Structure formats: structure tokens, C-alpha cells
C-alpha positions, 0 to 999 in steps of 0.5 A, a space after each residue: 821491617 821487623 818480621 814475624 818470624 826469622 823467615 818471612 820476606 817481601 818481594 814486589 812483582 810488577 806484572 801486566 794485566 788486560 784490566 783497564 784503570 777504571 776497574 781497579 783503581 777504587 779504594 772508596 768501597 773499602 772501610 776507613 776504620 782499620 779495625 773493621 772486621 772486613 780487614 780481619 777476614 784477610 788475616 788467616 792463611 788459606 790452604 795452599 790449594 785455594 791460593 794456587 788456584 787464585 794464582 792460576 786464574 788471576 795471575 796467570 790468567 789460566 781458566 778451566 775452558 778457554 774458547 778456541 777463538 780466544 786462543 787464535 787472538 794476538 798475544 796480549 803484551 805483558 811487562 812484568 817488574 819483579 821488585 824484591 826485598 833484600 832487607 835485613 829481616 830476610 835470612 840469605 836462604 829465604 831470600 834464596 828460596 824467594 828467587 827460586 819461587 819467582 824463577 818458577 813463577 816466570 816459567 809457569 807464566 809461559 804455559 799461557 801462549 796468550 801472553 808475551 810477557 817481559 820482566 825486569 827486576 828491582 831489588 830494594 832495602 832502604 833504597 831500590 836498585 834496578 837489577 835488570 831492565 825488561 827481558 824475555 822470560 827465558 833470560 829473566 829466569 837466569 838474571 832473577 838467580 843472580 840478584 845478590 843479597 845485601 840486608 838493611 832497612 825495608 822501604 816498600 815505597 822505594 820498591 814501588 816507585 822504582 817499578 813506576 819508573 820502569 813502566 814510565 820510560 821507554 829506556 827500560 824496554 817497557 812496551 807502550 801498548 803493554 798491560 801493567 800489574 804490581 805484585 807485592 809479596 810483604 810481611 806488611 812491616 815497611 820501616 822507611 818512608 812508611 807514610 808514602 807506601 799507600 800513596 805510591 801504590 795509588 799513583 801506579 793504580 791511577 796509571 792503570 797498574 794492577 797491584 797483587 799483594 802476597 802477605 807473608 807470615 802467620 800474622 800481618 801487623 797493620 793488615 789494612 794497610 796491605 789490603 788497601 795497597 792491593 788493587 780492587 777488589 782485594 779478594 782477587 788481588 790479596 793473597 796469604 801464605 805462612 812463609 816463603 817455604 809455603 810460597 814455594 809449595 804453592 808454586 809447585 802445586 801450580 805447577 802440578 795443576 797446569 803442567 803435570 808432565 813437567 812438575 817435580 
């Protein structure tokens, strides 16, 4: 993957969701022309406040008003796979920032007691390796920081395929009743098995997996492909930040909004 700057990175996070497969396995509504003006609307990077609010609502499922009856329901099971790009286009310092952002996001997800979430992680460059299988939040926060940096080519398909395997097998700790989501953070430039990226994303969506995409960088080449990887509608599932420092700032802003007494 050729980055748009020295500090661009790609991560894939796989989360669960209560949505049904019929809700988000839709791509027919998207324009077929990659140069359609619709895709250009996703290129500008919104303010951190806009992105933070989208994460709070769509990823963390925290809403301004939650009915009391909803709070009394049994927790929704979530299995989250974090698929982390450790290819050579990502400087080690930025890889570390990405891990901190993921660790903090796991911590913030615990602010919503309506969800019982477990996490697994996959690190990938030209190939994908399972870093750890499904664990409760506290253990996953520790394990994420221990993932080593390698550096190599970038194979988004391999990361998504490993996430699919983790969801498909019980030996990974995946829970049959859990909802599933994939959250992909990318600069949009895979350079290995690139033709398989969208088909692999579609295979995940067919199995009921939501896909969020966090596109990192001031300008994403072939942004239409990343929009197509995201679940439908992309206005809900597609995010933008300039760099990983920007992602850290967004997560810090999320913390101030939902847990101001604990935010730095």
C-alpha cells in the first residue's frame, strides 16, 4: 500500500451489531460509475465533532435518550475482531498510535451496558495472522498493546478473510448468538489481492456482518471502492480522518462526550 503521507495507516476492526443481514447487504443503490459525484462527497474530512458523534451513535450505540425499558433488556452479545494493518507504509510510531486508539475505543465501548462485547485481533501485511482470539474487554485492552509491528505489503482481503474465519469457527471463542460487524480503517490502497477486497467484504455482509470503514488520509485514491466495502448506507458506515493522530483526537473527543469525568 502506497500511503498518502508518512503517517497513514490501515486497521480493520470487526464489531457485532443487532442489525439483520437484509438491512445492510445492499450495494445496488450505489452508482456503478467510479467517477460519479456521489463518491466525491465522501472525500472531504469532516470536523472531529461530526466523526465523534457518528462513532457514538453508530459504533457504540449510545443515544441522547435511552428508554428505561431498553435498559432493562438482557445485554446484546457482541463479538469484535480488530484487524490491524502492520504493513511497511505505516511507521512504527503510527502503528503504536493506532493500537492506543483501538485500546481506548474498547474502553469506551464499556460505557454502554446494553452490550456484552468480546474482542479478537488480526494483524496483517501481505498475509494475516491472528494475534489473539475472543476475549472480554479488559483482557483485550492489554493484548492489543502487545501486538508487534512487522512491515510489508498490504492485503486488505487477507485481513477481512481472517476476520470471517474467526466469526465462522467456535474454536475462536465466537459466540453463535452474537451479532457481527467489521470496522475497516484504511487509506484505501491495498497492493496485494486487491481484486478480492470487495468480494470478501460482500461475503462477510452475506453472513450478516456490518462493515464500518474509517478512511485515513487527506485524499483517498479509489475512494469508491472503500465506499462499496462499507455497509449500506455509507453515510452511516463510512468515516474519514486525516491521520492516526486525528483518529486519536476523535476518540478523545468521544470520551469527553460520553465519559467527561474520566476523560483526560
